C-alpha positions as CSV (number, residue, x, y, z in Angstrom):
1,M,0.3,0.7,0.8
2,C,-3.1,-0.5,-0.5
3,L,-4.9,-3.1,1.6
4,R,-8.4,-4.3,2.1
5,P,-9.6,-6.2,5.2
6,S,-9.4,-9.5,3.5
7,M,-5.7,-9.0,3.3
8,A,-5.1,-8.8,7.0
9,G,-2.9,-12.0,7.0
10,Y,-0.8,-10.5,4.2
11,M,-0.4,-7.3,6.1
12,K,0.7,-9.1,9.3
13,H,3.2,-11.2,7.3
14,L,4.6,-8.2,5.6
15,S,4.9,-6.3,8.8
16,R,7.3,-9.0,10.1
17,L,9.5,-8.5,7.1
18,M,9.7,-4.7,7.1
19,N,9.2,-1.7,9.4
20,F,5.8,-0.1,9.0
21,S,6.6,2.8,11.4
22,E,6.5,5.4,8.7
23,G,3.8,3.6,6.6
24,L,0.5,5.1,5.7
25,L,-2.8,3.3,5.1
26,V,-5.3,5.3,3.2
27,Y,-8.8,4.2,4.3
28,S,-10.9,4.8,1.2
29,L,-14.1,2.9,2.0
30,W,-17.3,4.4,3.2
31,E,-16.8,5.7,6.8
32,G,-19.8,3.7,8.1
33,Y,-17.8,0.5,7.6
34,R,-15.4,1.7,10.3
35,R,-18.1,1.0,12.9
36,R,-18.3,-2.7,12.0
37,P,-16.4,-5.0,14.5
38,G,-14.4,-6.7,11.7
39,M,-13.2,-3.4,10.3
40,Q,-12.4,-2.0,13.7
41,K,-10.3,-5.1,14.4
42,F,-8.5,-4.8,11.0
43,L,-7.7,-1.1,11.5
44,R,-6.5,-1.7,15.1
45,E,-4.2,-4.4,13.8
46,C,-2.9,-2.0,11.1
47,E,-2.1,0.6,13.7
48,E,-0.4,-2.0,15.9
49,T,2.1,-2.7,13.1
50,G,2.9,1.0,13.0
51,L,0.8,2.1,10.1
52,A,-0.8,5.6,10.3
53,I,-4.4,5.6,9.0
54,V,-6.0,8.5,7.1
55,A,-9.4,8.6,5.6
56,A,-9.9,9.6,1.9
57,H,-13.1,8.1,0.5
58,V,-13.0,7.4,-3.2
59,S,-15.5,5.7,-5.5
60,G,-14.3,3.7,-8.4
61,H,-10.8,3.7,-9.8
62,V,-8.5,6.7,-10.1
63,D,-6.6,7.8,-13.2
64,S,-2.8,8.1,-13.4
65,K,-2.9,11.9,-12.8
66,A,-4.6,11.4,-9.5
67,I,-2.1,8.7,-8.5
68,E,0.8,11.0,-9.5
69,A,-0.8,13.8,-7.3
70,L,-1.1,11.5,-4.3
71,L,2.4,10.3,-4.7
72,Q,3.7,13.8,-5.0
73,L,2.0,14.7,-1.7
74,A,3.0,11.5,0.1
75,N,6.6,11.6,-1.2
76,P,7.2,7.9,-0.5
77,A,10.6,6.3,-0.3
78,V,9.2,2.9,-1.4
79,I,6.2,1.9,-3.6
80,K,4.7,-1.6,-3.6
81,P,2.2,-1.7,-6.4
82,I,-0.6,-4.1,-5.6
83,Q,-3.5,-5.0,-7.9
84,T,-2.3,-3.2,-10.9
85,E,-2.0,-4.3,-14.5
86,N,1.0,-1.9,-15.1
87,A,3.5,-2.0,-12.3
88,A,6.1,-0.7,-14.7
89,W,4.3,2.6,-14.8
90,F,5.5,3.3,-11.3
91,K,9.2,2.7,-12.3
92,N,8.8,5.1,-15.2
93,K,7.1,7.9,-13.2
94,L,8.9,7.8,-9.9
95,V,12.6,8.7,-10.3
96,G,14.5,8.1,-7.1
97,V,11.7,6.0,-5.5
98,Q,12.2,2.3,-4.7
99,V,9.7,0.3,-6.6
100,C,9.1,-3.3,-5.3
101,E,9.0,-5.9,-8.1
102,R,7.9,-8.8,-6.0
103,D,4.3,-10.0,-6.0
104,F,3.7,-10.4,-2.3
105,L,0.4,-12.1,-2.9
106,K,2.2,-15.1,-4.2
107,P,3.9,-16.6,-1.1
108,N,6.4,-19.0,-2.8
109,K,8.2,-16.5,-5.0
110,A,11.9,-15.7,-4.8
111,P,13.1,-13.2,-2.1
112,N,12.2,-9.6,-2.4
113,K,14.0,-7.6,-5.1
114,T,13.8,-3.8,-5.2
115,T,14.9,-1.5,-7.9
116,R,15.6,2.2,-7.9
117,A,13.3,3.8,-10.4
118,G,15.1,5.6,-13.1
119,G,18.4,4.0,-12.2
């Protein structure tokens, strides 16, 4: 799951709809930000929902090969693409992984629909 601190409300709302107990938040910002009170609060709230947090600093955007490598290592059961211009890419690449089609950032959309990639 990809989040930024400004999405704390979204994260809390989503955590009431689904179990985060096996979820992973990859902290990719500069480590110095973790000392800021606002970031500490956000990360604490993420942990309280059940998300595990790992640090992996990146700068800029990653290419599809890097995303594929991360997904192979993480071996997720469900993917919820956020802030992408090509969510269909995940369906085409991740056979056997549930890919969420709903745009969670638009609160008044229809109920969540999921599709098994490749099926």
